[in-house]
Structures are given as structure tokens and as C-alpha cells.
C-alpha positions in Angstrom: -58.0 33.2 -28.4 -56.3 34.4 -25.3 -55.2 38.0 -25.6 -54.2 38.5 -22.0 -50.6 39.5 -21.5 -48.6 36.7 -20.0 -46.7 37.6 -17.0 -43.1 36.6 -17.2 -41.6 35.2 -14.1 -39.1 37.5 -12.5 -35.5 36.1 -12.6 -34.1 35.4 -9.2 -30.5 34.9 -8.3 -30.2 32.6 -5.4 -27.1 33.7 -3.4 -27.3 30.9 -0.8 -24.9 28.5 -2.6 -22.5 31.3 -3.3 -22.4 32.3 0.4 -21.9 28.6 1.4 -18.9 28.3 -1.0 -17.4 31.6 0.4 -17.7 30.3 4.0 -16.1 27.0 3.1 -13.2 28.8 1.4 -12.8 31.0 4.5 -12.8 28.0 6.8 -10.3 26.2 4.6 -7.9 29.2 4.6 -8.2 29.7 8.3 -7.4 26.1 9.0 -4.6 25.7 6.5 -2.8 29.0 7.2 0.3 28.9 9.4 1.4 32.0 11.3 4.9 33.0 11.8 5.8 35.3 14.7 8.2 37.9 13.4 10.0 40.1 15.8 10.6 43.7 14.9 13.9 43.6 16.8 17.0 42.3 15.2 18.3 39.4 17.3 21.3 37.2 16.7 20.5 34.0 18.6 23.4 31.9 19.9 24.3 28.9 17.9 23.6 25.3 19.1 23.8 22.0 17.3 20.6 20.8 19.0 18.5 23.8 18.1 14.8 22.9 17.6 12.7 24.4 14.9 9.8 25.4 17.0 6.5 26.7 15.8 5.0 29.3 18.1 1.7 28.3 19.6 -0.8 29.5 22.2 1.1 27.5 24.8 4.3 29.6 24.4 5.0 33.1 25.6 8.0 34.6 23.9 10.2 37.2 25.5 12.8 38.7 23.2 15.9 40.6 24.5 17.9 42.7 22.0 21.5 43.7 22.4 20.4 47.4 22.6 18.5 46.6 25.8 15.0 46.4 24.4 12.6 43.8 25.5 9.6 42.5 23.5 6.7 40.5 24.9 4.8 38.2 22.6 1.7 36.5 24.0 -1.2 37.7 21.9 0.5 40.5 20.0 4.1 41.7 20.0 4.8 44.8 22.1 8.0 46.4 23.4 8.0 46.6 27.2 10.2 47.7 30.1 11.5 45.4 32.8 8.9 46.3 35.5 6.0 45.7 33.1 7.0 42.1 32.5 5.8 40.8 35.8 2.5 42.6 35.5 1.9 41.2 32.0 2.7 37.7 33.1 0.4 37.9 36.1 -2.4 39.4 33.9 -2.5 36.5 31.5 -5.8 34.6 31.6 -5.7 31.6 33.9 -5.8 28.1 32.4 -5.3 24.5 33.6 -1.7 24.4 32.4 0.7 27.3 32.4 2.3 28.1 29.1 6.0 27.8 28.4 8.1 30.9 28.6 10.6 31.0 25.7 13.4 33.5 26.0 15.0 34.8 22.8 18.1 36.6 23.9 20.6 38.1 21.6 24.0 36.5 21.9 25.4 39.8 23.1 23.0 40.2 26.0 24.5 39.9 29.5 23.7 36.8 31.5 22.4 39.0 34.3 19.4 40.2 32.1 18.5 36.6 31.2 18.5 35.6 34.8 16.3 38.6 35.7 13.7 37.5 33.1 13.8 33.9 34.5 13.4 35.2 38.0 10.4 37.3 37.1 8.8 34.3 35.2 9.3 32.1 38.3 7.8 34.8 40.6 4.7 34.7 38.3 4.5 30.9 38.7 5.8 30.0 35.3 8.1 27.0 35.8 8.6 25.9 32.2 11.3 28.1 30.7 13.1 27.4 27.5 15.7 29.3 25.4 15.6 29.9 21.6 18.8 29.3 19.6 19.8 29.1 16.0 21.0 25.9 14.4 24.7 25.6 14.1 25.9 24.6 10.6 27.3 21.1 10.6 30.7 20.9 8.8 
């Protein structure tokens, strides 16, 4: 007869498969998530029948102008800036092979002079692709 106490194996919980599943879920949500850039400023865009529904991407720098005179610069994160800061921010952007597009979101009440000033600053900073954001006009 064997009277020795039998050692019971310690129960182990293997966390490796659980960690793998969590990483796969994280990657899935990172790839499938779409981001929407929301401006803190209230802007009424001019209406156009040919307005495009554009999705902001890394190749677009958005500059928003409100009717109250505020300017918002959105490259990496939105921030309210003044006129002289714009050129410094555009020149400080990291260099790449292709220059991104500058998209101007100007309120319909903004004076044309302000929009031209923004275009001029963008061209001085060597940004030649400039576009304007508009709202889609309702078709009767």
C-alpha cells in the first residue's frame, strides 16, 4: 500500500490565448473605425450643387474661418489660431514627398479678403493644392 500523500497539480490559467484575442479585437476596431473631424466652431458653409462628401485624411489640412473672425487649424489636432500663426504652422509641418491639400472651410458670411489672405499664406508656404468646403444644395 502506498500511503504517501499525492501531490495535486497546481491549476494554471494560461492567459496567452486571451491576450491574443484582445489584441485581435483591438486591431479590428482600429482598422474599422472611421474618424470624423468636428469643428468646435459653428460654420455655415456656402451651398453648391456639386459639393463633395469628403472624408478628412492625412493628406488634407483643414483651415476653418468663422463669421466671428476665429480661425481653426486642423492638421493633427484642432486648435484655434491667429492669422500670423498660420504661416508658421504650415512651414512647421513635417516634410513629405507630396504636399497635402489645404481645404478652406469658410463661413458664408466671411469676407472674401480673409479667404484670399489664407490662400496667399498657403501659397507662400508652398502649398499649391487648395480646395474649398461647401454644403450640398438641396435639389428641388
